[in-house]
C-alpha positions as CSV (number, residue, x, y, z in Angstrom):
1,X,18.1,-4.7,30.6
2,X,16.6,-4.9,27.1
3,X,18.4,-5.2,23.8
4,X,19.4,-1.8,22.5
5,X,17.0,-0.6,19.7
6,X,20.0,0.2,17.5
7,X,20.7,-3.5,16.8
8,X,17.1,-4.1,15.7
9,X,17.3,-1.2,13.5
10,X,20.5,-2.7,11.9
11,X,18.7,-6.2,11.5
12,X,15.5,-4.6,10.2
13,X,16.7,-1.9,7.5
14,X,13.8,-2.0,5.3
15,X,11.2,-1.9,8.1
16,X,13.1,0.9,9.8
17,X,12.9,2.9,6.5
18,X,9.2,2.3,5.9
19,X,8.4,3.2,9.5
20,X,10.4,6.5,9.2
21,X,8.7,7.3,5.9
22,X,5.2,6.7,7.1
23,X,6.1,8.8,10.3
24,X,7.5,11.6,8.4
25,X,4.6,11.7,6.0
26,X,2.3,11.8,9.1
27,X,4.1,14.7,10.4
28,X,3.9,16.7,7.1
29,X,0.1,15.8,6.9
30,X,-0.4,17.3,10.4
31,X,1.7,20.3,9.8
32,X,0.2,21.3,6.5
33,X,-3.3,20.2,7.7
34,X,-3.8,17.8,4.8
35,X,-7.2,15.8,4.7
36,X,-7.7,12.1,4.1
37,X,-9.6,13.1,1.0
38,X,-6.3,14.7,-0.6
39,X,-4.3,11.6,-0.2
40,X,-6.7,8.7,0.2
41,X,-8.0,6.1,-2.4
42,X,-11.5,5.7,-3.3
43,X,-13.4,4.2,-6.2
44,X,-14.3,7.5,-7.6
45,X,-10.9,8.8,-7.6
46,X,-9.6,5.5,-9.1
47,X,-11.8,5.6,-12.0
48,X,-10.9,9.3,-12.5
49,X,-7.3,8.2,-13.1
50,X,-5.8,9.2,-9.7
51,X,-3.6,6.1,-9.6
52,X,-1.1,7.9,-7.6
53,X,-3.4,7.6,-4.6
54,X,-2.6,3.8,-4.4
55,X,0.8,4.7,-3.0
56,X,-0.1,8.0,-1.0
57,X,-3.0,6.3,0.6
58,X,-1.0,3.4,1.8
59,X,1.8,5.5,3.4
60,X,-0.6,8.2,4.9
61,X,-2.0,8.1,8.3
62,X,-4.4,10.7,9.8
63,X,-4.4,10.1,13.4
64,X,-1.5,9.3,15.7
65,X,-3.2,6.3,17.1
66,X,-3.6,4.9,13.7
67,X,0.0,5.5,12.8
68,X,1.4,4.0,16.0
69,X,-0.9,0.8,15.8
70,X,0.2,0.2,12.2
71,X,3.9,0.9,13.0
72,X,3.9,-1.1,16.1
73,X,2.5,-4.2,14.2
74,X,4.9,-3.6,11.2
75,X,8.0,-3.4,13.5
76,X,7.0,-6.8,15.0
77,X,6.4,-8.1,11.5
78,X,9.9,-6.9,10.4
79,X,11.3,-10.2,11.8
80,X,10.7,-11.5,8.3
81,X,13.9,-9.5,7.5
82,X,15.8,-11.7,10.1
83,X,14.6,-15.1,8.5
84,X,17.0,-15.3,5.5
85,X,17.9,-18.9,6.6
86,X,14.3,-20.0,5.7
87,X,13.9,-18.3,2.4
88,X,12.8,-14.8,3.5
89,X,15.1,-12.0,4.5
90,X,15.3,-8.2,3.5
91,X,15.2,-8.8,-0.2
92,X,12.1,-11.0,-0.1
93,X,10.6,-8.4,2.3
94,X,11.1,-5.5,-0.1
95,X,9.9,-7.4,-3.3
96,X,6.7,-8.6,-1.7
97,X,6.0,-5.3,0.0
98,X,5.8,-3.8,-3.5
99,X,3.4,-6.6,-4.4
100,X,1.3,-6.1,-1.4
101,X,0.9,-2.2,-1.8
102,X,-0.1,-2.6,-5.5
103,X,-2.2,-5.8,-5.5
104,X,-4.1,-5.1,-2.3
105,X,-5.0,-1.6,-3.6
106,X,-6.2,-3.1,-7.1
107,X,-8.1,-5.9,-5.3
108,X,-10.0,-3.5,-2.8
109,X,-11.0,-1.3,-5.9
110,X,-12.0,-4.6,-7.7
111,X,-14.2,-5.4,-4.8
112,X,-15.7,-2.0,-4.6
113,X,-16.5,-2.2,-8.3
114,X,-18.2,-5.5,-7.8
115,X,-20.4,-4.2,-4.9
116,X,-21.3,-1.1,-6.8
117,X,-21.9,-2.7,-10.3
118,X,-23.4,-5.9,-9.2
119,X,-25.0,-5.3,-6.1
120,X,-25.9,-1.5,-6.5
121,X,-24.3,-0.5,-3.2
122,X,-23.3,3.1,-4.0
123,X,-22.0,3.7,-0.6
124,X,-18.7,2.3,-1.6
125,X,-18.2,4.8,-4.4
126,X,-17.0,7.6,-1.9
127,X,-15.4,5.5,0.8
128,X,-11.9,6.7,1.1
129,X,-9.2,4.5,2.6
130,X,-5.9,5.5,4.1
131,X,-3.2,3.7,5.9
132,X,-0.6,0.9,5.7
133,X,-2.7,-1.8,7.3
134,X,-3.4,-3.7,4.0
135,X,0.4,-4.5,3.8
136,X,0.6,-5.1,7.7
137,X,-2.4,-7.7,7.1
138,X,-0.6,-9.1,4.2
139,X,2.7,-9.7,6.1
140,X,0.7,-11.2,9.2
141,X,-0.8,-13.7,6.8
142,X,2.6,-14.6,5.0
143,X,4.3,-15.0,8.3
144,X,1.5,-17.2,9.8
145,X,2.0,-19.4,6.7
146,X,5.9,-19.4,6.8
147,X,6.5,-19.3,10.5
148,X,3.3,-20.3,12.4
149,X,5.3,-20.4,15.7
150,X,6.0,-16.7,15.7
151,X,4.3,-14.1,17.8
152,X,3.0,-10.7,16.9
153,X,3.8,-8.1,19.5
154,X,1.7,-4.9,19.6
155,X,3.0,-1.9,21.7
156,X,5.2,-4.2,23.6
157,X,2.2,-5.2,25.6
158,X,0.0,-7.5,23.6
159,X,1.4,-10.7,22.0
160,X,-0.8,-12.8,19.5
161,X,0.1,-16.1,18.1
162,X,0.9,-15.3,14.5
163,X,-1.1,-18.2,13.1
164,X,-4.4,-16.5,14.3
165,X,-3.2,-12.9,14.2
166,X,-4.7,-11.9,10.6
167,X,-8.3,-12.8,11.5
168,X,-8.0,-11.9,15.1
169,X,-6.7,-8.5,14.3
170,X,-9.4,-8.3,11.4
171,X,-12.2,-8.8,14.0
172,X,-10.4,-6.8,16.7
173,X,-9.9,-3.6,14.6
174,X,-13.6,-3.8,13.1
175,X,-15.0,-3.9,16.7
176,X,-12.6,-1.2,18.2
177,X,-12.4,1.0,15.4
178,X,-15.7,1.1,13.5
179,X,-14.4,3.1,10.6
180,X,-11.5,0.6,9.9
181,X,-11.7,-0.7,6.3
182,X,-12.7,-4.3,6.6
183,X,-12.4,-4.8,2.9
184,X,-9.0,-3.1,2.8
185,X,-7.7,-5.4,5.6
186,X,-9.4,-8.3,4.0
187,X,-7.7,-7.5,0.6
188,X,-4.3,-7.5,2.4
189,X,-4.9,-11.0,3.9
190,X,-6.1,-12.4,0.4
191,X,-2.9,-11.2,-1.4
192,X,-0.9,-12.6,1.6
193,X,-2.3,-16.0,1.1
194,X,-1.9,-15.6,-2.7
195,X,1.9,-14.9,-2.1
196,X,2.3,-17.8,0.5
197,X,0.6,-20.4,-1.7
198,X,2.9,-19.2,-4.7
199,X,0.0,-17.9,-6.8
200,X,1.9,-14.7,-6.9
201,X,5.7,-15.5,-6.9
202,X,8.8,-15.4,-8.9
203,X,9.9,-12.0,-7.5
204,X,13.5,-11.1,-7.8
205,X,15.6,-7.9,-8.1
206,X,14.8,-7.6,-11.8
207,X,11.2,-7.9,-11.5
208,X,11.0,-5.8,-8.4
209,X,12.9,-2.9,-10.1
210,X,10.7,-3.3,-13.1
211,X,7.6,-3.0,-11.0
212,X,9.1,-0.1,-9.0
213,X,10.0,1.6,-12.3
214,X,6.4,1.2,-13.6
215,X,5.0,2.3,-10.2
216,X,7.2,5.6,-10.6
217,X,6.1,6.2,-14.2
218,X,2.3,5.5,-13.4
219,X,2.7,7.7,-10.3
220,X,4.1,10.7,-12.0
221,X,1.9,10.6,-15.3
222,X,-1.4,10.2,-13.2
223,X,-0.4,12.8,-10.8
224,X,0.2,15.2,-13.7
225,X,-2.8,14.0,-15.5
226,X,-5.1,14.6,-12.6
227,X,-3.9,18.0,-12.0
228,X,-2.8,17.2,-8.4
229,X,0.7,18.3,-9.1
230,X,2.2,20.4,-12.0
231,X,5.5,18.9,-13.3
232,X,6.7,21.7,-15.5
233,X,9.1,19.6,-17.4
234,X,6.2,17.2,-18.6
235,X,3.3,17.7,-20.9
236,X,0.6,15.4,-22.0
237,X,-0.8,16.3,-25.3
238,X,-4.0,15.0,-27.1
239,X,-3.7,13.6,-30.7
240,X,-6.4,13.4,-33.4
241,X,-6.6,9.7,-32.4
242,X,-7.8,9.9,-28.8
243,X,-6.5,6.4,-28.1
244,X,-2.9,7.4,-28.9
245,X,-1.9,10.0,-26.3
246,X,1.2,12.0,-26.6
247,X,3.8,12.7,-24.0
248,X,6.2,15.6,-24.4
249,X,9.2,16.5,-22.4
250,X,9.4,20.3,-22.2
251,X,12.7,21.8,-23.5
252,X,14.0,19.1,-25.7
253,X,11.3,18.9,-28.2
254,X,11.1,15.1,-28.1
255,X,7.8,13.4,-28.1
256,X,6.8,10.0,-27.0
257,X,3.7,8.2,-28.4
258,X,2.2,5.1,-27.1
259,X,-0.9,3.2,-27.4
260,X,-3.3,3.4,-24.4
261,X,-6.0,1.3,-22.8
262,X,-9.2,3.2,-22.2
263,X,-9.7,4.0,-18.6
264,X,-12.9,3.0,-17.4
265,X,-17.0,8.4,4.0
266,X,-13.3,7.5,5.1
267,X,-12.0,4.2,6.0
268,X,-8.5,3.6,7.8
269,X,-6.5,0.5,6.6
């Protein structure tokens, strides 16, 4: 008789929460018939200031097969939470999940920009990515560097040596699922290597909370500014000097002014 699932849930609290969140979001998407274009991230939506899509695209899945594949791989990778004795653990997992979500999203948009601006491949302007695979591929890479003897279990049927899993999965998904985002997956792998090699490091509770705070601020303000959702308590006003936007919280008369930097098909990830 196998080990009760309850014990795995207790030992993988962060992974369990993420799997639950992604599953609930998938259910809502199906229930409300939300399309990938409404939650996905593309180059065009990014340059229009829809930065909130960096979060919604990562947590959204359109098909049940897409959801099951990503969550099955993520559940197996949740072993990171059980490796506190080798410098990993739940805190490490949460800290660098934030890093993977943000940095892989920024990197894939940067790659799109290079392909569009330098190589004139306009196809990538409208490519819309959705899915948690960029984070999954990132954790595959980190685990392959930190614990090369580990195994990646998919659906409880297929077991891959973790040391080869990132590139095996990259090739496998590109062949089996033609619309899979090769660049999105590759971005996750590259950020995973950057974390493993210490190029991105130093995360602790302070920096994780700081990053999370900025993510929430950017998410809310970009959602408001793009018109995707109307926050009645928040109003963004234009000033005479366009480089100094004003943000007013309705009801208390207070205004916050800050300097600003000018903003300059579907794939599943």
